[in-house]
C-alpha positions as CSV (number, residue, x, y, z in Angstrom):
1,M,26.3,144.1,42.6
2,T,25.5,147.1,45.0
3,P,25.4,145.5,48.7
4,K,22.2,146.1,51.3
5,D,24.1,149.1,52.8
6,G,24.0,150.8,49.2
7,S,27.8,151.3,49.0
8,A,29.4,152.3,45.8
9,R,30.7,149.5,43.7
10,R,34.2,148.6,44.0
11,P,36.7,148.8,40.8
12,T,37.1,145.7,39.2
13,A,40.3,143.7,40.0
14,A,42.9,142.2,37.5
15,D,42.7,138.8,36.3
16,G,44.4,136.4,38.8
17,V,44.2,134.6,42.1
18,V,43.6,135.5,45.5
19,V,44.4,133.0,48.4
20,V,41.6,133.1,50.9
21,D,42.0,131.9,54.7
22,K,38.6,130.7,54.9
23,P,36.8,131.3,58.3
24,A,34.9,128.4,60.3
25,G,31.4,128.8,59.8
26,W,31.5,130.0,55.8
27,T,30.4,128.0,52.9
28,S,32.8,128.1,50.2
29,H,30.0,129.9,48.3
30,D,29.9,132.0,50.8
31,V,33.5,133.3,50.3
32,V,33.0,133.2,46.5
33,A,29.9,135.6,47.1
34,K,32.0,138.1,49.3
35,M,34.7,137.5,47.0
36,R,32.2,139.0,43.9
37,W,31.8,142.2,45.6
38,L,35.5,142.6,46.6
39,A,36.8,142.3,43.3
40,G,34.0,144.1,41.4
41,T,33.5,141.3,39.2
42,R,30.6,138.1,39.2
43,K,33.3,136.3,37.5
44,V,34.9,134.5,40.4
45,G,35.1,130.8,41.3
46,H,37.0,128.5,43.9
47,A,39.3,125.8,43.4
48,G,38.1,122.9,45.9
49,T,35.3,123.0,48.4
50,L,36.1,123.5,51.9
51,D,33.4,122.4,54.6
52,P,31.6,125.1,56.8
53,M,33.5,124.0,59.6
54,A,36.9,123.8,58.3
55,T,39.4,126.8,57.7
56,G,42.3,127.7,55.8
57,V,43.5,127.8,51.9
58,L,40.8,128.5,49.4
59,V,41.9,129.2,46.1
60,I,40.0,132.4,44.3
61,G,39.9,132.7,40.5
62,I,38.9,136.2,39.4
63,G,38.5,137.1,35.9
64,R,40.3,134.6,33.5
65,A,42.4,133.0,36.4
66,T,38.8,131.1,36.5
67,R,40.1,129.2,33.6
68,L,43.0,128.2,35.8
69,L,40.5,126.4,38.6
70,T,39.9,123.4,36.9
71,Y,43.8,122.4,37.1
72,I,44.1,124.0,40.6
73,V,41.5,121.6,41.7
74,G,43.6,118.5,41.0
75,A,46.5,119.6,42.8
76,D,47.6,118.0,46.1
77,K,46.4,119.2,49.5
78,E,47.7,119.5,52.9
79,Y,46.1,119.5,56.2
80,T,46.0,119.8,59.7
81,A,43.4,118.1,61.8
82,T,42.2,116.5,65.2
83,I,40.7,113.0,65.1
84,R,38.7,111.9,67.8
85,L,38.4,108.4,68.4
86,G,35.7,107.3,70.7
87,A,32.8,108.1,68.8
88,S,31.2,108.4,65.5
89,T,28.7,110.5,63.8
90,T,26.5,110.9,60.7
91,T,28.7,113.0,59.0
92,D,32.4,112.0,60.2
93,D,32.7,115.3,61.9
94,A,31.7,117.4,64.7
95,E,28.7,118.9,63.1
96,G,26.7,115.6,62.6
97,E,24.9,113.4,65.7
98,T,26.3,110.8,67.6
99,L,26.0,107.1,66.3
100,T,28.1,105.2,68.5
101,V,30.5,106.0,71.7
102,V,33.1,103.7,72.8
103,D,35.8,103.7,75.5
104,A,39.0,104.7,73.6
105,S,41.3,105.0,76.2
106,G,42.7,101.4,75.7
107,V,43.8,102.6,72.3
108,T,47.9,102.3,72.6
109,R,50.1,104.2,70.2
110,E,51.5,100.8,68.4
111,A,47.5,100.2,67.4
112,L,47.5,103.7,66.3
113,D,50.4,103.8,64.2
114,R,49.3,100.4,62.5
115,G,46.1,102.0,61.9
116,I,47.5,105.1,60.1
117,S,50.1,102.9,58.2
118,R,46.9,101.2,56.6
119,L,45.4,104.2,55.6
120,T,48.5,105.7,54.1
121,G,49.8,105.4,50.3
122,A,47.4,104.2,47.5
123,I,43.8,103.2,49.2
124,Q,40.5,102.6,48.0
125,Q,38.3,105.0,50.2
126,V,34.5,105.4,50.4
127,P,33.6,109.1,50.5
128,S,31.4,110.4,53.5
129,A,27.8,110.1,52.9
130,V,27.4,113.6,53.3
131,S,29.7,114.7,50.8
132,A,29.1,116.8,47.5
133,I,29.1,113.9,45.1
134,K,26.3,113.4,42.6
135,V,24.2,110.5,43.0
136,D,21.7,110.2,39.9
137,G,21.9,114.0,39.5
138,Q,21.5,114.7,42.9
139,R,24.2,115.8,45.7
140,A,24.5,112.9,48.1
141,Y,24.2,115.2,51.2
142,A,20.8,116.2,49.8
143,R,19.7,112.9,49.6
144,V,20.7,112.0,53.1
145,R,18.8,115.0,54.2
146,A,16.1,113.9,52.6
147,G,16.2,110.6,54.6
148,E,17.6,108.4,52.1
149,D,20.4,105.8,52.6
150,V,23.3,106.7,50.6
151,E,25.6,104.3,49.6
152,L,28.7,105.5,47.6
153,A,31.2,103.4,45.8
154,S,35.1,103.5,47.1
155,R,37.5,105.3,44.7
156,P,41.1,105.1,44.8
157,V,43.0,108.1,46.4
158,T,46.4,108.6,47.6
159,V,47.4,109.6,51.0
160,S,51.4,110.5,50.8
161,R,51.6,111.8,54.4
162,F,50.1,111.0,57.4
163,D,51.6,112.0,60.5
164,V,50.8,112.3,64.3
165,V,51.9,115.4,65.9
166,A,49.9,114.7,69.3
167,V,47.8,112.4,71.3
168,R,45.8,113.9,73.8
169,P,43.5,111.3,76.1
170,G,40.3,112.6,77.4
171,D,37.3,111.4,79.1
172,G,37.1,108.0,77.2
173,V,38.3,109.4,74.1
174,L,41.4,109.9,72.4
175,D,42.1,113.3,70.3
176,V,44.9,112.7,67.7
177,D,46.2,115.9,66.0
178,V,47.6,115.0,62.5
179,V,49.0,116.5,59.5
180,V,47.8,115.0,56.2
181,V,48.8,115.4,52.7
182,V,46.5,113.9,50.3
183,S,45.5,113.8,46.4
184,S,42.4,115.7,45.0
185,G,39.2,114.0,45.9
186,T,40.3,112.6,49.4
187,Y,38.1,113.4,52.4
188,V,39.9,113.7,55.5
189,R,36.5,113.1,57.4
190,A,36.6,109.7,56.1
191,L,40.1,109.0,57.2
192,A,39.0,109.6,60.7
193,R,35.9,107.5,60.3
194,D,37.9,104.7,58.8
195,L,40.6,105.0,61.6
196,G,38.2,105.0,64.2
197,A,36.4,101.8,62.6
198,A,40.0,99.8,62.0
199,L,40.7,100.7,65.8
200,G,37.1,99.4,67.0
201,V,36.2,102.5,68.6
202,G,34.6,104.9,66.2
203,G,36.0,108.4,65.2
204,H,35.4,111.5,63.6
205,L,36.7,115.1,62.9
206,T,36.6,117.5,65.3
207,A,39.1,120.1,63.5
208,L,40.6,120.6,59.8
209,R,42.5,123.7,58.4
210,R,43.5,123.2,55.2
211,T,47.2,124.4,54.8
212,R,48.0,124.1,51.3
213,V,46.9,123.6,47.7
214,G,49.4,122.7,45.0
215,G,51.8,125.7,45.2
216,Y,49.4,128.0,47.3
217,G,50.1,128.2,51.1
218,L,48.9,129.9,54.4
219,D,51.9,132.2,54.1
220,V,49.9,133.9,50.9
221,A,46.7,133.5,52.2
222,R,44.3,136.9,53.4
223,T,41.5,136.7,55.4
224,L,38.4,138.3,54.3
225,D,38.8,141.3,56.9
226,E,42.1,141.9,55.3
227,L,41.0,141.9,51.8
228,A,38.1,144.0,52.7
229,L,40.7,147.0,54.5
230,V,41.5,147.9,50.9
231,A,39.9,151.4,50.2
232,Q,36.9,151.3,48.2
233,D,38.3,153.0,44.8
234,V,41.6,150.7,45.1
235,P,41.4,147.2,43.3
236,I,42.4,144.4,45.7
237,D,45.5,142.7,45.2
238,V,45.8,139.6,43.1
239,V,48.6,136.8,41.9
240,S,49.2,137.6,38.3
241,L,48.2,135.1,35.9
242,A,51.7,134.3,35.0
243,D,52.6,133.9,38.6
244,S,49.5,131.8,39.2
245,A,50.3,129.4,36.3
246,R,54.1,129.3,38.1
247,A,52.7,128.2,40.9
248,T,50.8,125.1,39.1
249,F,52.7,124.3,36.5
250,P,56.0,123.3,34.8
251,V,57.2,126.6,32.9
252,R,58.1,127.0,29.4
253,E,59.9,130.3,28.8
254,L,59.1,131.3,25.3
255,T,60.6,133.3,22.6
256,S,59.2,136.5,20.8
257,E,58.5,134.3,18.0
258,E,56.8,131.5,19.7
259,S,54.6,133.8,21.7
260,V,53.4,134.9,18.3
261,A,53.1,131.5,17.3
262,L,50.7,130.2,20.0
263,S,48.8,133.3,20.1
264,Y,47.3,132.0,16.7
265,G,46.8,128.6,18.3
266,Q,49.9,127.0,16.4
267,R,51.9,124.4,17.4
268,L,55.5,124.6,18.9
269,S,58.7,122.3,18.9
270,A,58.9,119.6,21.5
271,A,62.2,119.6,21.6
272,D,62.3,122.3,24.6
273,Q,59.4,121.2,26.4
274,P,60.2,120.7,30.1
275,S,57.0,118.0,30.9
276,A,55.0,116.0,29.2
277,G,52.1,117.2,31.1
278,T,50.5,120.3,31.1
279,T,52.8,123.1,30.9
280,A,52.6,127.1,31.5
281,A,53.9,128.8,28.3
282,I,55.0,132.6,29.1
283,A,56.5,135.3,26.9
284,P,59.6,137.2,27.4
285,D,57.5,140.2,28.9
286,G,56.4,138.1,31.4
287,R,52.9,137.2,30.4
288,L,50.9,133.8,30.4
289,V,50.3,133.5,26.8
290,A,49.0,129.6,26.8
291,L,48.9,126.2,28.8
292,V,50.4,123.8,26.4
293,E,50.5,119.8,26.2
294,T,52.9,117.3,24.1
295,R,50.6,115.7,21.5
296,D,51.7,113.7,18.4
297,G,55.3,115.0,19.1
298,A,54.3,118.4,19.1
299,V,53.4,121.3,21.6
300,R,49.8,122.1,21.1
301,P,47.9,125.2,23.0
302,V,45.0,123.6,25.1
303,L,44.1,127.1,26.7
304,V,45.3,130.6,25.1
305,F,45.2,133.2,27.1
306,A,46.8,135.8,24.8
307,P,45.1,135.5,21.5
308,A,46.4,137.4,18.5
């Protein structure tokens, strides 16, 4: 893990989560590679890809916290974005080649609101053809780049918020600044594409910033430059396993006896369970003992972090 400049390896960070404010131009894999160096370990992963043009919240798991990422990926996400009406592109964003150009100056606010209303709530969405979805074992974007025509099936997603913040007319285009809150698996690029198509003028995304993933927002995010300022002999700070779990799941506060029982993989009574779904079980000393779920009338561990 020694970098090309020959500097010494950093001390290993504690198991936990780091919320990175991803810069534009970086892939999520680029951020993971950088975080492996900063955290002094290869056991690093992320909870949900961001396109290179996008910025904002990228949740990074370090050490045992990588086991939480599967659950964090499924959390809802909030974005600020700019949709340009009047042009469509091959990638549904500004990085693609222009496909169509149609004067959007005649689009009224009433028509815009109607179009957004139809894309709000539980909808069926066809992902962008250049998404990372696998088709017969190969990423869709790789097939597109190889010259193939890729048609992806629609999937159910939920757009719980789709608010217009500002409308800025341009030379034949209309830039619409929006805030959206969406379920996991929703493509904001596809919302831009579908809004433009519904209005008959085409549309694509020109800016995208993720402001929240589940319980993690920009208020706790740090840039890679800020993380790199930590002294070479000091581990970077992380959100602990227990606090990471608290930000993601309902919590069951355990007794000492329950903590021991769960550490052995034993079942607990469902009487004090706060949720039928996945719950974080926290010991009296504040440690994350396990993730648990209610099955067949009993609380069973599905992932034990503090085994006996």
